[in-house]
All heavy atoms as a GROMACS GRO file, in nm:
protein
  613
    1ALA      N    1   4.389  -0.245   3.545
    1ALA     CA    2   4.404  -0.311   3.416
    1ALA      C    3   4.541  -0.283   3.358
    1ALA      O    4   4.598  -0.370   3.293
    1ALA     CB    5   4.295  -0.265   3.321
    2GLN      N    6   4.596  -0.165   3.380
    2GLN     CA    7   4.727  -0.132   3.324
    2GLN      C    8   4.836  -0.218   3.386
    2GLN      O    9   4.928  -0.261   3.317
    2GLN     CB   10   4.758   0.015   3.341
    2GLN     CG   11   4.678   0.104   3.250
    2GLN     CD   12   4.717   0.250   3.266
    2GLN    OE1   13   4.788   0.286   3.358
    2GLN    NE2   14   4.668   0.333   3.176
    3ALA      N   15   4.829  -0.246   3.516
    3ALA     CA   16   4.929  -0.329   3.582
    3ALA      C   17   4.928  -0.468   3.522
    3ALA      O   18   5.034  -0.528   3.501
    3ALA     CB   19   4.903  -0.334   3.733
    4ARG      N   20   4.811  -0.520   3.492
    4ARG     CA   21   4.799  -0.653   3.432
    4ARG      C   22   4.866  -0.654   3.295
    4ARG      O   23   4.938  -0.747   3.260
    4ARG     CB   24   4.652  -0.692   3.419
    4ARG     CG   25   4.631  -0.824   3.348
    4ARG     CD   26   4.486  -0.856   3.333
    4ARG     NE   27   4.428  -0.765   3.235
    4ARG     CZ   28   4.303  -0.768   3.196
    4ARG    NH1   29   4.220  -0.855   3.248
    4ARG    NH2   30   4.257  -0.684   3.107
    5GLU      N   31   4.844  -0.550   3.217
    5GLU     CA   32   4.900  -0.544   3.083
    5GLU      C   33   5.052  -0.534   3.083
    5GLU      O   34   5.116  -0.569   2.985
    5GLU     CB   35   4.838  -0.429   3.006
    5GLU     CG   36   4.690  -0.454   2.978
    5GLU     CD   37   4.618  -0.334   2.921
    5GLU    OE1   38   4.682  -0.232   2.896
    5GLU    OE2   39   4.496  -0.345   2.903
    6LEU      N   40   5.110  -0.487   3.191
    6LEU     CA   41   5.256  -0.477   3.202
    6LEU      C   42   5.319  -0.604   3.256
    6LEU      O   43   5.440  -0.621   3.249
    6LEU     CB   44   5.294  -0.358   3.291
    6LEU     CG   45   5.252  -0.220   3.239
    6LEU    CD1   46   5.286  -0.113   3.342
    6LEU    CD2   47   5.318  -0.190   3.106
    7ASN      N   48   5.237  -0.694   3.309
    7ASN     CA   49   5.285  -0.819   3.366
    7ASN      C   50   5.340  -0.911   3.257
    7ASN      O   51   5.270  -0.942   3.161
    7ASN     CB   52   5.169  -0.886   3.441
    7ASN     CG   53   5.209  -1.012   3.510
    7ASN    OD1   54   5.274  -1.099   3.453
    7ASN    ND2   55   5.167  -1.024   3.634
    8PRO      N   56   5.467  -0.957   3.269
    8PRO     CA   57   5.526  -1.046   3.167
    8PRO      C   58   5.447  -1.175   3.146
    8PRO      O   59   5.434  -1.223   3.034
    8PRO     CB   60   5.665  -1.075   3.221
    8PRO     CG   61   5.696  -0.964   3.314
    8PRO     CD   62   5.563  -0.922   3.373
    9SER      N   63   5.392  -1.229   3.252
    9SER     CA   64   5.313  -1.352   3.241
    9SER      C   65   5.187  -1.327   3.158
    9SER      O   66   5.149  -1.408   3.073
    9SER     CB   67   5.275  -1.402   3.381
    9SER     OG   68   5.197  -1.518   3.372
   10TYR      N   69   5.123  -1.214   3.182
   10TYR     CA   70   5.004  -1.177   3.104
   10TYR      C   71   5.041  -1.157   2.958
   10TYR      O   72   4.968  -1.199   2.868
   10TYR     CB   73   4.940  -1.050   3.162
   10TYR     CG   74   4.822  -1.001   3.084
   10TYR    CD1   75   4.698  -1.063   3.099
   10TYR    CD2   76   4.834  -0.897   2.993
   10TYR    CE1   77   4.587  -1.020   3.026
   10TYR    CE2   78   4.724  -0.854   2.920
   10TYR     CZ   79   4.602  -0.916   2.937
   10TYR     OH   80   4.494  -0.873   2.863
   11GLN      N   81   5.153  -1.094   2.932
   11GLN     CA   82   5.197  -1.071   2.795
   11GLN      C   83   5.222  -1.202   2.721
   11GLN      O   84   5.186  -1.216   2.604
   11GLN     CB   85   5.324  -0.984   2.793
   11GLN     CG   86   5.301  -0.841   2.832
   11GLN     CD   87   5.202  -0.772   2.739
   11GLN    OE1   88   5.207  -0.789   2.619
   11GLN    NE2   89   5.112  -0.694   2.798
   12ARG      N   90   5.282  -1.301   2.788
   12ARG     CA   91   5.304  -1.433   2.726
   12ARG      C   92   5.172  -1.501   2.693
   12ARG      O   93   5.155  -1.558   2.587
   12ARG     CB   94   5.389  -1.522   2.817
   12ARG     CG   95   5.536  -1.486   2.817
   12ARG     CD   96   5.620  -1.590   2.890
   12ARG     NE   97   5.582  -1.608   3.030
   12ARG     CZ   98   5.625  -1.535   3.132
   12ARG    NH1   99   5.711  -1.437   3.110
   12ARG    NH2  100   5.586  -1.560   3.254
   13MET      N  101   5.078  -1.493   2.787
   13MET     CA  102   4.946  -1.552   2.765
   13MET      C  103   4.876  -1.485   2.648
   13MET      O  104   4.818  -1.551   2.561
   13MET     CB  105   4.861  -1.541   2.892
   13MET     CG  106   4.724  -1.606   2.884
   13MET     SD  107   4.587  -1.500   2.832
   13MET     CE  108   4.605  -1.357   2.934
   14LEU      N  109   4.882  -1.355   2.640
   14LEU     CA  110   4.819  -1.281   2.532
   14LEU      C  111   4.881  -1.316   2.397
   14LEU      O  112   4.811  -1.333   2.298
   14LEU     CB  113   4.829  -1.131   2.559
   14LEU     CG  114   4.745  -1.039   2.473
   14LEU    CD1  115   4.597  -1.077   2.481
   14LEU    CD2  116   4.764  -0.896   2.516
   15GLU      N  117   5.012  -1.330   2.395
   15GLU     CA  118   5.080  -1.368   2.272
   15GLU      C  119   5.037  -1.507   2.226
   15GLU      O  120   5.015  -1.530   2.107
   15GLU     CB  121   5.233  -1.365   2.292
   15GLU     CG  122   5.311  -1.379   2.165
   15GLU     CD  123   5.281  -1.271   2.062
   15GLU    OE1  124   5.255  -1.156   2.101
   15GLU    OE2  125   5.281  -1.303   1.941
   16PHE      N  126   5.021  -1.599   2.321
   16PHE     CA  127   4.973  -1.734   2.288
   16PHE      C  128   4.831  -1.727   2.231
   16PHE      O  129   4.800  -1.791   2.131
   16PHE     CB  130   4.976  -1.824   2.411
   16PHE     CG  131   4.924  -1.962   2.386
   16PHE    CD1  132   5.002  -2.056   2.322
   16PHE    CD2  133   4.794  -1.996   2.423
   16PHE    CE1  134   4.954  -2.184   2.297
   16PHE    CE2  135   4.744  -2.122   2.398
   16PHE     CZ  136   4.824  -2.217   2.335
   17ARG      N  137   4.745  -1.648   2.294
   17ARG     CA  138   4.607  -1.634   2.247
   17ARG      C  139   4.602  -1.580   2.105
   17ARG      O  140   4.518  -1.622   2.024
   17ARG     CB  141   4.528  -1.539   2.338
   17ARG     CG  142   4.492  -1.597   2.471
   17ARG     CD  143   4.420  -1.497   2.559
   17ARG     NE  144   4.296  -1.454   2.498
   17ARG     CZ  145   4.223  -1.352   2.543
   17ARG    NH1  146   4.262  -1.284   2.647
   17ARG    NH2  147   4.112  -1.319   2.483
   18ARG      N  148   4.688  -1.487   2.073
   18ARG     CA  149   4.689  -1.427   1.939
   18ARG      C  150   4.725  -1.528   1.830
   18ARG      O  151   4.693  -1.507   1.714
   18ARG     CB  152   4.787  -1.310   1.935
   18ARG     CG  153   4.736  -1.190   2.010
   18ARG     CD  154   4.830  -1.073   1.997
   18ARG     NE  155   4.774  -0.957   2.064
   18ARG     CZ  156   4.841  -0.878   2.145
   18ARG    NH1  157   4.969  -0.897   2.166
   18ARG    NH2  158   4.782  -0.776   2.202
   19LYS      N  159   4.792  -1.636   1.867
   19LYS     CA  160   4.832  -1.737   1.770
   19LYS      C  161   4.722  -1.840   1.741
   19LYS      O  162   4.732  -1.916   1.645
   19LYS     CB  163   4.957  -1.810   1.818
   19LYS     CG  164   5.079  -1.720   1.821
   19LYS     CD  165   5.199  -1.793   1.876
   19LYS     CE  166   5.318  -1.698   1.886
   19LYS     NZ  167   5.435  -1.762   1.947
   20LEU      N  168   4.618  -1.843   1.824
   20LEU     CA  169   4.509  -1.938   1.802
   20LEU      C  170   4.422  -1.894   1.685
   20LEU      O  171   4.400  -1.774   1.665
   20LEU     CB  172   4.422  -1.950   1.928
   20LEU     CG  173   4.490  -2.018   2.047
   20LEU    CD1  174   4.405  -2.001   2.173
   20LEU    CD2  175   4.514  -2.166   2.018
   21PRO      N  176   4.372  -1.991   1.607
   21PRO     CA  177   4.287  -1.956   1.492
   21PRO      C  178   4.165  -1.872   1.529
   21PRO      O  179   4.124  -1.786   1.451
   21PRO     CB  180   4.244  -2.093   1.437
   21PRO     CG  181   4.351  -2.187   1.482
   21PRO     CD  182   4.398  -2.134   1.615
   22SER      N  183   4.111  -1.893   1.646
   22SER     CA  184   3.990  -1.819   1.685
   22SER      C  185   4.016  -1.670   1.701
   22SER      O  186   3.926  -1.588   1.686
   22SER     CB  187   3.931  -1.875   1.813
   22SER     OG  188   4.024  -1.864   1.920
   23PHE      N  189   4.140  -1.632   1.730
   23PHE     CA  190   4.170  -1.491   1.757
   23PHE      C  191   4.139  -1.403   1.636
   23PHE      O  192   4.091  -1.290   1.651
   23PHE     CB  193   4.316  -1.473   1.799
   23PHE     CG  194   4.343  -1.339   1.859
   23PHE    CD1  195   4.317  -1.315   1.993
   23PHE    CD2  196   4.393  -1.235   1.783
   23PHE    CE1  197   4.340  -1.191   2.050
   23PHE    CE2  198   4.416  -1.110   1.838
   23PHE     CZ  199   4.390  -1.088   1.972
   24THR      N  200   4.162  -1.455   1.516
   24THR     CA  201   4.135  -1.376   1.396
   24THR      C  202   3.985  -1.357   1.373
   24THR      O  203   3.945  -1.270   1.297
   24THR     CB  204   4.196  -1.441   1.270
   24THR    OG1  205   4.140  -1.570   1.252
   24THR    CG2  206   4.348  -1.453   1.284
   25MET      N  207   3.904  -1.438   1.440
   25MET     CA  208   3.758  -1.431   1.425
   25MET      C  209   3.691  -1.355   1.539
   25MET      O  210   3.569  -1.350   1.546
   25MET     CB  211   3.700  -1.573   1.418
   25MET     CG  212   3.756  -1.659   1.306
   25MET     SD  213   3.714  -1.598   1.144
   25MET     CE  214   3.539  -1.620   1.144
   26ARG      N  215   3.769  -1.296   1.627
   26ARG     CA  216   3.716  -1.233   1.747
   26ARG      C  217   3.602  -1.136   1.717
   26ARG      O  218   3.493  -1.148   1.772
   26ARG     CB  219   3.827  -1.161   1.822
   26ARG     CG  220   3.778  -1.095   1.950
   26ARG     CD  221   3.885  -1.006   2.011
   26ARG     NE  222   3.845  -0.958   2.141
   26ARG     CZ  223   3.757  -0.862   2.162
   26ARG    NH1  224   3.698  -0.803   2.060
   26ARG    NH2  225   3.725  -0.824   2.284
   27ASP      N  226   3.627  -1.038   1.632
   27ASP     CA  227   3.526  -0.935   1.604
   27ASP      C  228   3.401  -0.996   1.540
   27ASP      O  229   3.289  -0.954   1.571
   27ASP     CB  230   3.583  -0.826   1.515
   27ASP     CG  231   3.692  -0.744   1.584
   27ASP    OD1  232   3.694  -0.742   1.709
   27ASP    OD2  233   3.774  -0.684   1.514
   28GLU      N  234   3.421  -1.093   1.453
   28GLU     CA  235   3.307  -1.157   1.387
   28GLU      C  236   3.221  -1.236   1.487
   28GLU      O  237   3.098  -1.231   1.481
   28GLU     CB  238   3.357  -1.251   1.277
   28GLU     CG  239   3.247  -1.306   1.191
   28GLU     CD  240   3.300  -1.386   1.073
   28GLU    OE1  241   3.416  -1.368   1.034
   28GLU    OE2  242   3.222  -1.468   1.022
   29VAL      N  243   3.285  -1.304   1.581
   29VAL     CA  244   3.211  -1.380   1.682
   29VAL      C  245   3.133  -1.286   1.773
   29VAL      O  246   3.014  -1.308   1.800
   29VAL     CB  247   3.307  -1.469   1.765
   29VAL    CG1  248   3.237  -1.526   1.887
   29VAL    CG2  249   3.364  -1.580   1.679
   30VAL      N  250   3.197  -1.181   1.820
   30VAL     CA  251   3.130  -1.084   1.908
   30VAL      C  252   3.012  -1.020   1.835
   30VAL      O  253   2.903  -1.005   1.892
   30VAL     CB  254   3.230  -0.979   1.960
   30VAL    CG1  255   3.159  -0.866   2.033
   30VAL    CG2  256   3.333  -1.044   2.052
   31ALA      N  257   3.030  -0.986   1.709
   31ALA     CA  258   2.922  -0.924   1.630
   31ALA      C  259   2.808  -1.023   1.609
   31ALA      O  260   2.691  -0.985   1.614
   31ALA     CB  261   2.976  -0.876   1.496
   32ALA      N  262   2.840  -1.150   1.586
   32ALA     CA  263   2.736  -1.252   1.564
   32ALA      C  264   2.649  -1.268   1.688
   32ALA      O  265   2.526  -1.276   1.679
   32ALA     CB  266   2.798  -1.385   1.525
   33VAL      N  267   2.711  -1.270   1.804
   33VAL     CA  268   2.634  -1.283   1.928
   33VAL      C  269   2.552  -1.157   1.952
   33VAL      O  270   2.434  -1.164   1.989
   33VAL     CB  271   2.727  -1.312   2.048
   33VAL    CG1  272   2.651  -1.306   2.179
   33VAL    CG2  273   2.795  -1.448   2.031
   34ALA      N  274   2.611  -1.042   1.927
   34ALA     CA  275   2.539  -0.915   1.949
   34ALA      C  276   2.419  -0.902   1.856
   34ALA      O  277   2.316  -0.845   1.895
   34ALA     CB  278   2.634  -0.798   1.928
   35SER      N  279   2.429  -0.954   1.735
   35SER     CA  280   2.320  -0.938   1.639
   35SER      C  281   2.218  -1.051   1.645
   35SER      O  282   2.114  -1.042   1.580
   35SER     CB  283   2.376  -0.927   1.497
   35SER     OG  284   2.437  -1.048   1.459
   36SER      N  285   2.245  -1.154   1.723
   36SER     CA  286   2.150  -1.264   1.736
   36SER      C  287   2.036  -1.223   1.829
   36SER      O  288   2.062  -1.183   1.943
   36SER     CB  289   2.221  -1.388   1.793
   36SER     OG  290   2.128  -1.488   1.827
   37PRO      N  291   1.911  -1.233   1.783
   37PRO     CA  292   1.798  -1.194   1.869
   37PRO      C  293   1.795  -1.269   2.002
   37PRO      O  294   1.759  -1.214   2.104
   37PRO     CB  295   1.675  -1.228   1.785
   37PRO     CG  296   1.724  -1.230   1.645
   37PRO     CD  297   1.867  -1.274   1.651
   38SER      N  298   1.837  -1.396   1.999
   38SER     CA  299   1.836  -1.477   2.121
   38SER      C  300   1.969  -1.472   2.195
   38SER      O  301   1.978  -1.517   2.309
   38SER     CB  302   1.806  -1.623   2.085
   38SER     OG  303   1.910  -1.676   2.006
   39GLY      N  304   2.073  -1.420   2.130
   39GLY     CA  305   2.206  -1.422   2.190
   39GLY      C  306   2.273  -1.557   2.180
   39GLY      O  307   2.379  -1.578   2.234
   40VAL      N  308   2.210  -1.649   2.107
   40VAL     CA  309   2.262  -1.785   2.092
   40VAL      C  310   2.330  -1.798   1.957
   40VAL      O  311   2.273  -1.762   1.854
   40VAL     CB  312   2.150  -1.891   2.104
   40VAL    CG1  313   2.203  -2.030   2.076
   40VAL    CG2  314   2.085  -1.884   2.241
   41VAL      N  315   2.452  -1.848   1.957
   41VAL     CA  316   2.528  -1.869   1.835
   41VAL      C  317   2.596  -2.005   1.845
   41VAL      O  318   2.655  -2.037   1.948
   41VAL     CB  319   2.635  -1.759   1.815
   41VAL    CG1  320   2.720  -1.785   1.694
   41VAL    CG2  321   2.568  -1.622   1.804
   42VAL      N  322   2.588  -2.085   1.739
   42VAL     CA  323   2.656  -2.213   1.734
   42VAL      C  324   2.787  -2.192   1.660
   42VAL      O  325   2.789  -2.138   1.549
   42VAL     CB  326   2.571  -2.320   1.662
   42VAL    CG1  327   2.647  -2.450   1.648
   42VAL    CG2  328   2.440  -2.342   1.738
   43ILE      N  329   2.897  -2.233   1.724
   43ILE     CA  330   3.029  -2.215   1.665
   43ILE      C  331   3.091  -2.353   1.644
   43ILE      O  332   3.096  -2.434   1.735
   43ILE     CB  333   3.119  -2.129   1.755
   43ILE    CG1  334   3.058  -1.989   1.768
   43ILE    CG2  335   3.261  -2.124   1.701
   43ILE    CD1  336   3.128  -1.901   1.865
   44SER      N  337   3.139  -2.375   1.524
   44SER     CA  338   3.205  -2.501   1.490
   44SER      C  339   3.347  -2.469   1.444
   44SER      O  340   3.370  -2.372   1.373
   44SER     CB  341   3.128  -2.570   1.377
   44SER     OG  342   3.193  -2.687   1.336
   45GLY      N  343   3.442  -2.550   1.487
   45GLY     CA  344   3.580  -2.528   1.446
   45GLY      C  345   3.665  -2.648   1.482
   45GLY      O  346   3.621  -2.737   1.556
   46ALA      N  347   3.785  -2.649   1.433
   46ALA     CA  348   3.877  -2.760   1.457
   46ALA      C  349   3.915  -2.769   1.605
   46ALA      O  350   3.913  -2.669   1.677
   46ALA     CB  351   4.002  -2.742   1.373
   47THR      N  352   3.949  -2.888   1.647
   47THR     CA  353   3.998  -2.910   1.783
   47THR      C  354   4.120  -2.821   1.807
   47THR      O  355   4.209  -2.814   1.724
   47THR     CB  356   4.036  -3.058   1.803
   47THR    OG1  357   3.921  -3.138   1.780
   47THR    CG2  358   4.091  -3.083   1.942
   48GLY      N  359   4.120  -2.752   1.921
   48GLY     CA  360   4.234  -2.669   1.958
   48GLY      C  361   4.233  -2.529   1.901
   48GLY      O  362   4.328  -2.454   1.920
   49CYS      N  363   4.124  -2.490   1.834
   49CYS     CA  364   4.122  -2.356   1.773
   49CYS      C  365   4.082  -2.247   1.872
   49CYS      O  366   4.096  -2.129   1.840
   49CYS     CB  367   4.030  -2.355   1.651
   49CYS     SG  368   3.855  -2.358   1.689
   50GLY      N  369   4.033  -2.283   1.990
   50GLY     CA  370   3.998  -2.183   2.091
   50GLY      C  371   3.849  -2.164   2.112
   50GLY      O  372   3.808  -2.070   2.178
   51LYS      N  373   3.767  -2.255   2.059
   51LYS     CA  374   3.621  -2.241   2.074
   51LYS      C  375   3.578  -2.237   2.220
   51LYS      O  376   3.500  -2.152   2.260
   51LYS     CB  377   3.547  -2.357   2.006
   51LYS     CG  378   3.567  -2.370   1.859
   51LYS     CD  379   3.491  -2.491   1.804
   51LYS     CE  380   3.530  -2.622   1.868
   51LYS     NZ  381   3.664  -2.671   1.837
   52THR      N  382   3.630  -2.327   2.300
   52THR     CA  383   3.586  -2.341   2.438
   52THR      C  384   3.652  -2.240   2.531
   52THR      O  385   3.591  -2.195   2.627
   52THR     CB  386   3.615  -2.483   2.488
   52THR    OG1  387   3.549  -2.575   2.401
   52THR    CG2  388   3.564  -2.505   2.629
   53THR      N  389   3.776  -2.205   2.503
   53THR     CA  390   3.849  -2.116   2.594
   53THR      C  391   3.848  -1.971   2.550
   53THR      O  392   3.829  -1.881   2.633
   53THR     CB  393   3.995  -2.162   2.608
   53THR    OG1  394   4.057  -2.164   2.478
   53THR    CG2  395   4.003  -2.301   2.670
   54GLN      N  396   3.867  -1.945   2.423
   54GLN     CA  397   3.884  -1.808   2.378
   54GLN      C  398   3.753  -1.737   2.346
   54GLN      O  399   3.739  -1.618   2.374
   54GLN     CB  400   3.977  -1.803   2.256
   54GLN     CG  401   4.116  -1.854   2.286
   54GLN     CD  402   4.177  -1.789   2.409
   54GLN    OE1  403   4.199  -1.669   2.412
   54GLN    NE2  404   4.203  -1.868   2.512
   55VAL      N  405   3.659  -1.806   2.286
   55VAL     CA  406   3.532  -1.742   2.252
   55VAL      C  407   3.462  -1.686   2.377
   55VAL      O  408   3.421  -1.570   2.377
   55VAL     CB  409   3.440  -1.836   2.170
   55VAL    CG1  410   3.300  -1.778   2.158
   55VAL    CG2  411   3.501  -1.860   2.033
   56PRO      N  412   3.451  -1.763   2.486
   56PRO     CA  413   3.391  -1.703   2.606
   56PRO      C  414   3.470  -1.582   2.656
   56PRO      O  415   3.412  -1.484   2.702
   56PRO     CB  416   3.394  -1.816   2.709
   56PRO     CG  417   3.397  -1.940   2.627
   56PRO     CD  418   3.477  -1.906   2.505
   57GLN      N  419   3.602  -1.587   2.644
   57GLN     CA  420   3.684  -1.473   2.686
   57GLN      C  421   3.659  -1.351   2.599
   57GLN      O  422   3.652  -1.238   2.649
   57GLN     CB  423   3.832  -1.511   2.683
   57GLN     CG  424   3.922  -1.406   2.746
   57GLN     CD  425   3.898  -1.395   2.896
   57GLN    OE1  426   3.902  -1.494   2.968
   57GLN    NE2  427   3.872  -1.273   2.943
   58PHE      N  428   3.642  -1.372   2.468
   58PHE     CA  429   3.610  -1.260   2.378
   58PHE      C  430   3.480  -1.193   2.423
   58PHE      O  431   3.470  -1.070   2.428
   58PHE     CB  432   3.591  -1.307   2.234
   58PHE     CG  433   3.709  -1.372   2.169
   58PHE    CD1  434   3.690  -1.459   2.063
   58PHE    CD2  435   3.838  -1.349   2.213
   58PHE    CE1  436   3.798  -1.519   2.001
   58PHE    CE2  437   3.947  -1.409   2.152
   58PHE     CZ  438   3.926  -1.494   2.044
   59LEU      N  439   3.380  -1.275   2.451
   59LEU     CA  440   3.248  -1.223   2.489
   59LEU      C  441   3.254  -1.151   2.623
   59LEU      O  442   3.194  -1.045   2.641
   59LEU     CB  443   3.145  -1.336   2.493
   59LEU     CG  444   3.125  -1.408   2.360
   59LEU    CD1  445   3.031  -1.527   2.379
   59LEU    CD2  446   3.073  -1.314   2.254
   60LEU      N  447   3.328  -1.209   2.718
   60LEU     CA  448   3.342  -1.145   2.849
   60LEU      C  449   3.417  -1.014   2.838
   60LEU      O  450   3.376  -0.913   2.896
   60LEU     CB  451   3.413  -1.239   2.946
   60LEU     CG  452   3.432  -1.186   3.088
   60LEU    CD1  453   3.298  -1.156   3.153
   60LEU    CD2  454   3.510  -1.287   3.171
   61ASP      N  455   3.528  -1.012   2.764
   61ASP     CA  456   3.604  -0.889   2.746
   61ASP      C  457   3.517  -0.779   2.685
   61ASP      O  458   3.523  -0.663   2.728
   61ASP     CB  459   3.726  -0.913   2.655
   61ASP     CG  460   3.834  -0.998   2.720
   61ASP    OD1  461   3.830  -1.019   2.843
   61ASP    OD2  462   3.922  -1.045   2.644
   62ASP      N  463   3.436  -0.816   2.586
   62ASP     CA  464   3.348  -0.718   2.521
   62ASP      C  465   3.244  -0.665   2.620
   62ASP      O  466   3.221  -0.544   2.627
   62ASP     CB  467   3.278  -0.782   2.401
   62ASP     CG  468   3.182  -0.687   2.334
   62ASP    OD1  469   3.230  -0.587   2.276
   62ASP    OD2  470   3.060  -0.712   2.342
   63ALA      N  471   3.184  -0.755   2.698
   63ALA     CA  472   3.082  -0.712   2.795
   63ALA      C  473   3.143  -0.621   2.902
   63ALA      O  474   3.083  -0.518   2.938
   63ALA     CB  475   3.017  -0.834   2.860
   64VAL      N  476   3.260  -0.655   2.950
   64VAL     CA  477   3.326  -0.572   3.052
   64VAL      C  478   3.358  -0.434   2.996
   64VAL      O  479   3.335  -0.332   3.061
   64VAL     CB  480   3.454  -0.642   3.105
   64VAL    CG1  481   3.539  -0.547   3.187
   64VAL    CG2  482   3.417  -0.766   3.186
   65ALA      N  483   3.408  -0.430   2.873
   65ALA     CA  484   3.441  -0.302   2.810
   65ALA      C  485   3.319  -0.213   2.794
   65ALA      O  486   3.328  -0.090   2.803
   65ALA     CB  487   3.506  -0.326   2.673
   66ARG      N  488   3.202  -0.275   2.772
   66ARG     CA  489   3.078  -0.197   2.756
   66ARG      C  490   3.004  -0.176   2.887
   66ARG      O  491   2.905  -0.106   2.892
   66ARG     CB  492   2.985  -0.268   2.657
   66ARG     CG  493   3.038  -0.270   2.515
   66ARG     CD  494   2.942  -0.336   2.416
   66ARG     NE  495   2.921  -0.478   2.446
   66ARG     CZ  496   2.809  -0.531   2.494
   66ARG    NH1  497   2.705  -0.457   2.518
   66ARG    NH2  498   2.800  -0.661   2.518
   67GLY      N  499   3.050  -0.241   2.994
   67GLY     CA  500   2.981  -0.233   3.122
   67GLY      C  501   2.848  -0.305   3.120
   67GLY      O  502   2.754  -0.267   3.192
   68ALA      N  503   2.838  -0.407   3.037
   68ALA     CA  504   2.712  -0.480   3.020
   68ALA      C  505   2.713  -0.610   3.100
   68ALA      O  506   2.818  -0.671   3.120
   68ALA     CB  507   2.692  -0.513   2.872
   69PRO      N  508   2.595  -0.655   3.146
   69PRO     CA  509   2.589  -0.786   3.212
   69PRO      C  510   2.619  -0.896   3.110
   69PRO      O  511   2.600  -0.878   2.990
   69PRO     CB  512   2.444  -0.795   3.261
   69PRO     CG  513   2.369  -0.698   3.179
   69PRO     CD  514   2.465  -0.591   3.136
   70CYS      N  515   2.666  -1.009   3.159
   70CYS     CA  516   2.707  -1.114   3.067
   70CYS      C  517   2.688  -1.252   3.130
   70CYS      O  518   2.732  -1.275   3.243
   70CYS     CB  519   2.854  -1.093   3.032
   70CYS     SG  520   2.919  -1.213   2.916
   71SER      N  521   2.622  -1.340   3.059
   71SER     CA  522   2.611  -1.480   3.098
   71SER      C  523   2.655  -1.563   2.978
   71SER      O  524   2.609  -1.541   2.866
   71SER     CB  525   2.467  -1.518   3.133
   71SER     OG  526   2.424  -1.449   3.247
   72ILE      N  527   2.746  -1.657   3.001
   72ILE     CA  528   2.800  -1.738   2.892
   72ILE      C  529   2.781  -1.885   2.925
   72ILE      O  530   2.811  -1.929   3.036
   72ILE     CB  531   2.950  -1.709   2.873
   72ILE    CG1  532   2.973  -1.562   2.842
   72ILE    CG2  533   3.008  -1.798   2.762
   72ILE    CD1  534   3.118  -1.519   2.847
   73LEU      N  535   2.730  -1.959   2.828
   73LEU     CA  536   2.713  -2.103   2.843
   73LEU      C  537   2.786  -2.171   2.728
   73LEU      O  538   2.766  -2.136   2.612
   73LEU     CB  539   2.564  -2.141   2.840
   73LEU     CG  540   2.534  -2.290   2.842
   73LEU    CD1  541   2.573  -2.348   2.976
   73LEU    CD2  542   2.389  -2.314   2.813
   74VAL      N  543   2.873  -2.266   2.761
   74VAL     CA  544   2.948  -2.340   2.660
   74VAL      C  545   2.911  -2.487   2.673
   74VAL      O  546   2.918  -2.543   2.782
   74VAL     CB  547   3.100  -2.323   2.680
   74VAL    CG1  548   3.178  -2.405   2.579
   74VAL    CG2  549   3.139  -2.176   2.670
   75THR      N  550   2.872  -2.546   2.562
   75THR     CA  551   2.848  -2.690   2.560
   75THR      C  552   2.941  -2.752   2.456
   75THR      O  553   2.994  -2.683   2.371
   75THR     CB  554   2.701  -2.725   2.525
   75THR    OG1  555   2.675  -2.681   2.391
   75THR    CG2  556   2.604  -2.661   2.621
   76GLN      N  557   2.959  -2.882   2.465
   76GLN     CA  558   3.051  -2.949   2.375
   76GLN      C  559   2.990  -3.074   2.316
   76GLN      O  560   3.025  -3.185   2.353
   76GLN     CB  561   3.179  -2.984   2.448
   76GLN     CG  562   3.252  -2.861   2.499
   76GLN     CD  563   3.382  -2.895   2.568
   76GLN    OE1  564   3.413  -3.010   2.593
   76GLN    NE2  565   3.459  -2.795   2.597
   77PRO      N  566   2.899  -3.056   2.220
   77PRO     CA  567   2.844  -3.174   2.155
   77PRO      C  568   2.953  -3.238   2.068
   77PRO      O  569   3.048  -3.173   2.026
   77PRO     CB  570   2.732  -3.118   2.068
   77PRO     CG  571   2.771  -2.977   2.043
   77PRO     CD  572   2.845  -2.932   2.167
   78ARG      N  573   2.939  -3.365   2.045
   78ARG     CA  574   3.037  -3.436   1.962
   78ARG      C  575   3.032  -3.394   1.816
   78ARG      O  576   3.131  -3.394   1.748
   78ARG     CB  577   3.017  -3.588   1.973
   78ARG     CG  578   3.060  -3.641   2.104
   78ARG     CD  579   3.211  -3.640   2.110
   78ARG     NE  580   3.257  -3.675   2.241
   78ARG     CZ  581   3.369  -3.635   2.292
   78ARG    NH1  582   3.447  -3.555   2.225
   78ARG    NH2  583   3.407  -3.672   2.411
   79ARG      N  584   2.914  -3.357   1.770
   79ARG     CA  585   2.902  -3.309   1.633
   79ARG      C  586   2.776  -3.225   1.622
   79ARG      O  587   2.685  -3.235   1.702
   79ARG     CB  588   2.899  -3.424   1.533
   79ARG     CG  589   2.778  -3.513   1.550
   79ARG     CD  590   2.784  -3.626   1.452
   79ARG     NE  591   2.673  -3.717   1.482
   79ARG     CZ  592   2.621  -3.798   1.397
   79ARG    NH1  593   2.666  -3.804   1.275
   79ARG    NH2  594   2.522  -3.876   1.432
   80ILE      N  595   2.774  -3.144   1.518
   80ILE     CA  596   2.658  -3.060   1.493
   80ILE      C  597   2.577  -3.129   1.382
   80ILE      O  598   2.628  -3.152   1.274
   80ILE     CB  599   2.700  -2.919   1.450
   80ILE    CG1  600   2.778  -2.852   1.563
   80ILE    CG2  601   2.578  -2.836   1.412
   80ILE    CD1  602   2.840  -2.720   1.525
   81SER      N  603   2.453  -3.163   1.413
   81SER     CA  604   2.367  -3.229   1.313
   81SER      C  605   2.316  -3.128   1.214
   81SER      O  606   2.286  -3.015   1.246
   81SER     CB  607   2.249  -3.297   1.382
   81SER     OG  608   2.298  -3.396   1.472
   82ALA      N  609   2.305  -3.173   1.090
   82ALA     CA  610   2.256  -3.083   0.984
   82ALA      C  611   2.105  -3.065   0.993
   82ALA      O  612   2.034  -3.141   1.045
   82ALA     CB  613   2.293  -3.139   0.848
   0.00000   0.00000   0.00000
């Protein structure tokens, strides 16, 4: 893991991820999934905010850090009905 963190390409990718709106919500998203009895959480956000790419990565990073099993399913409905 340390070699990856020293890689310039990895550092550029990480810097890009930090600029996405979803990055500021990382801890809140991970906590919401952890506290959900079913593990299911519906996330809504603007196009390009990182819902599809970053949220699964947040969850995977958290599971790996805890040594926990992890299954992630992402769907993309056109809208969330009230």
